[in-house]
Backbone as CSV, one residue per row, in Angstrom:
resi,resn,N_x,N_y,N_z,CA_x,CA_y,CA_z,C_x,C_y,C_z
1,MET,82.155,93.291,86.860,82.871,94.102,87.753,84.056,94.677,87.067
2,PRO,84.293,96.002,87.020,85.392,96.609,86.339,86.761,96.193,86.835
3,GLU,87.703,95.780,85.900,88.984,95.363,86.322,89.823,96.671,86.539
4,ILE,90.433,96.837,87.641,91.256,98.066,87.752,92.694,97.827,87.856
5,SER,93.167,96.706,87.819,94.569,96.224,87.821,94.694,94.724,87.440
6,LEU,95.950,94.351,86.979,96.225,92.989,86.624,97.708,92.823,86.724
7,PHE,98.162,91.937,87.671,99.710,91.720,87.818,99.861,90.246,88.352
8,PHE,100.912,89.704,87.874,101.282,88.350,88.204,100.184,87.390,88.305
9,GLY,99.214,87.525,87.239,98.078,86.588,87.158,96.850,86.912,88.138
10,ILE,97.084,88.063,88.967,96.176,88.443,89.962,95.227,89.539,89.318
11,ARG,94.031,89.327,89.408,92.936,90.279,88.746,92.410,91.106,90.010
12,ILE,92.424,92.441,89.832,91.781,93.249,90.793,90.646,93.882,90.277
13,THR,89.518,93.881,90.967,88.250,94.491,90.494,87.548,95.193,91.518
14,MET,86.628,95.999,91.203,85.940,96.819,92.242,84.444,96.982,91.740
15,ASN,83.470,96.743,92.547,82.002,96.858,92.147,81.510,98.119,92.389
16,TRP,80.503,98.632,91.476,79.895,99.771,91.774,78.915,99.587,92.912
17,ARG,78.850,100.617,93.742,77.786,100.666,94.842,77.895,99.359,95.764
18,ASP,79.176,98.928,96.051,79.325,97.666,96.883,79.210,98.122,98.311
19,HIS,79.016,97.074,99.135,78.872,97.318,100.547,80.097,97.901,101.241
20,ILE,79.893,98.554,102.410,81.043,98.935,103.143,81.639,97.761,104.021
21,PRO,82.755,97.758,104.541,83.758,98.647,104.465,84.420,98.787,102.927
22,PRO,85.155,99.971,102.685,85.805,99.994,101.317,86.797,98.595,101.027
23,HIS,86.440,98.074,99.960,87.240,96.950,99.608,87.389,96.733,98.074
24,PHE,88.210,95.822,97.725,88.282,95.374,96.277,88.271,93.911,96.219
25,HIS,88.125,93.385,95.073,88.139,91.832,94.927,89.358,91.430,94.255
26,ALA,89.969,90.411,94.707,91.176,89.946,94.020,91.011,88.423,93.678
27,GLU,91.395,88.095,92.467,91.165,86.757,91.940,92.484,86.227,91.371
28,TYR,92.863,85.039,91.811,93.993,84.366,91.284,93.725,82.960,91.102
29,ASN,93.864,82.417,89.888,93.804,80.902,89.626,92.513,80.353,90.216
30,GLY,91.316,80.982,90.136,90.118,80.447,90.493,89.703,80.800,92.014
31,GLU,90.627,81.307,92.793,90.343,81.718,94.147,90.133,83.114,94.197
32,GLN,89.366,83.490,95.165,88.928,84.934,95.280,88.901,85.508,96.660
33,ALA,89.216,86.657,96.882,89.150,87.335,98.145,88.679,88.759,98.183
34,LEU,87.866,89.100,99.205,87.481,90.488,99.252,88.640,91.166,100.210
35,ILE,89.169,92.219,99.785,90.321,92.797,100.572,89.904,94.119,101.174
36,ASP,89.803,94.436,102.440,89.637,95.735,103.064,90.962,96.492,102.956
37,PHE,90.945,97.447,102.071,92.349,98.084,101.795,92.464,99.191,102.841
38,LEU,91.509,99.539,103.612,91.927,100.580,104.736,92.613,99.946,105.859
39,ASN,92.307,98.535,106.073,92.934,97.858,107.271,93.912,96.785,106.852
40,GLY,94.002,96.570,105.500,94.887,95.508,104.894,94.533,94.152,105.469
41,ARG,93.289,93.828,105.318,92.868,92.433,105.781,91.754,91.775,104.781
42,VAL,91.821,90.562,104.794,90.769,89.689,103.996,89.443,89.846,104.872
43,LEU,88.372,90.205,104.054,87.105,90.191,104.681,86.437,88.947,104.453
44,GLU,86.740,88.334,103.238,86.025,87.072,102.887,86.852,86.317,101.708
45,GLY,86.844,85.028,101.660,87.491,84.182,100.775,88.968,84.021,101.168
46,ARG,89.849,83.732,100.088,91.092,83.444,100.417,91.958,83.422,99.034
47,LEU,93.220,83.665,99.219,94.279,83.626,98.082,95.349,82.922,98.647
48,PRO,96.220,82.281,97.810,97.436,81.631,98.217,98.255,82.633,98.918
49,LYS,99.094,82.215,99.826,99.826,83.000,100.763,100.669,84.113,99.934
50,ARG,101.441,83.634,99.069,102.314,84.420,98.288,101.523,85.599,97.561
51,GLN,100.441,85.208,96.772,99.490,86.110,96.214,98.967,87.004,97.110
52,LEU,98.517,86.670,98.249,97.869,87.658,99.137,99.043,88.737,99.674
53,LYS,100.215,88.319,99.839,101.285,89.212,100.201,101.355,90.261,99.256
54,LEU,101.448,89.818,97.907,101.546,90.792,96.716,100.407,91.688,96.726
55,VAL,99.254,91.164,96.922,97.918,91.990,96.883,98.009,93.025,97.945
56,LEU,98.386,92.603,99.203,98.502,93.465,100.139,99.462,94.597,100.036
57,ALA,100.627,94.171,99.652,101.808,95.246,99.278,101.199,96.281,98.209
58,TRP,100.614,95.853,97.169,100.053,96.636,96.172,99.100,97.547,96.628
59,ALA,98.144,97.000,97.550,97.127,97.954,98.070,97.594,98.905,99.067
60,GLU,98.715,98.626,99.766,99.507,99.631,100.591,100.063,100.854,99.723
61,ILE,100.543,100.482,98.604,101.155,101.330,97.763,100.177,102.367,97.178
62,HIS,99.038,101.730,96.784,98.071,102.589,96.004,96.730,102.852,96.812
63,GLY,96.891,102.975,98.050,95.758,103.264,99.002,94.983,104.484,98.589
64,ASP,95.549,105.522,98.209,94.884,106.695,97.835,94.063,106.555,96.458
65,GLU,94.674,105.884,95.558,94.020,105.598,94.322,92.803,104.648,94.462
66,LEU,92.899,103.727,95.397,91.841,102.672,95.626,90.738,103.486,96.307
67,MET,90.991,104.411,97.267,90.013,105.236,97.876,89.175,106.168,96.781
68,GLN,90.000,106.763,95.953,89.471,107.460,94.947,88.486,106.613,94.006
69,ASN,88.948,105.322,93.609,87.986,104.504,92.822,86.858,104.065,93.646
70,TRP,87.063,103.866,94.927,85.831,103.473,95.865,84.837,104.517,95.798
71,GLU,85.398,105.893,95.925,84.316,106.947,95.846,83.661,107.111,94.406
72,LEU,84.447,106.825,93.378,83.905,106.813,92.202,82.778,105.670,91.973
73,ALA,83.162,104.593,92.351,82.144,103.402,92.253,80.910,103.631,93.043
74,ARG,81.104,104.298,94.147,79.843,104.628,95.055,78.950,105.518,94.264
75,SER,79.499,106.366,93.424,78.556,107.276,92.568,78.355,106.769,91.112
76,LEU,78.635,105.559,90.867,78.479,104.934,89.658,79.346,105.463,88.438
77,ALA,80.403,106.088,88.847,81.275,106.642,87.776,82.319,105.734,87.346
78,PRO,82.863,105.939,86.137,83.925,105.079,85.543,85.130,104.971,86.496
79,LEU,85.637,103.898,86.670,86.874,103.719,87.546,88.167,103.846,86.873
80,ASN,89.199,104.293,87.448,90.438,104.515,86.940,91.258,103.257,87.092
81,LYS,92.138,102.960,86.055,93.083,101.825,86.079,94.151,102.159,87.174
82,ILE,94.692,101.151,87.857,95.765,101.457,88.739,96.977,100.702,88.215
83,ALA,98.079,101.266,88.296,99.295,100.573,87.943,99.624,99.242,88.628
84,PRO,99.972,98.247,87.923,100.396,96.882,88.513,101.507,96.961,89.346
85,LEU,101.646,95.976,90.138,102.793,95.818,90.978,103.900,95.410,90.017
86,ALA,105.067,95.910,90.092,106.194,95.649,89.038,107.350,94.833,89.810
């Protein structure tokens, strides 16, 4: 899975041709979650509370870029890196 961002030890990836709804994968310290970035909710898995808050804040800031990457991924095109949470 291509990495699209990395911040505070949280790795964000997106799969090509992944199932709907639009989402990304977040991984921190061995824990993983699928995040629906349109609705700001966890679809599957879990992250520690603090890291989940950071991921959801990042997703809200970068919603348009995430959607662009989702569309690229659906067509098997290379994905763009997205700026980390600073």
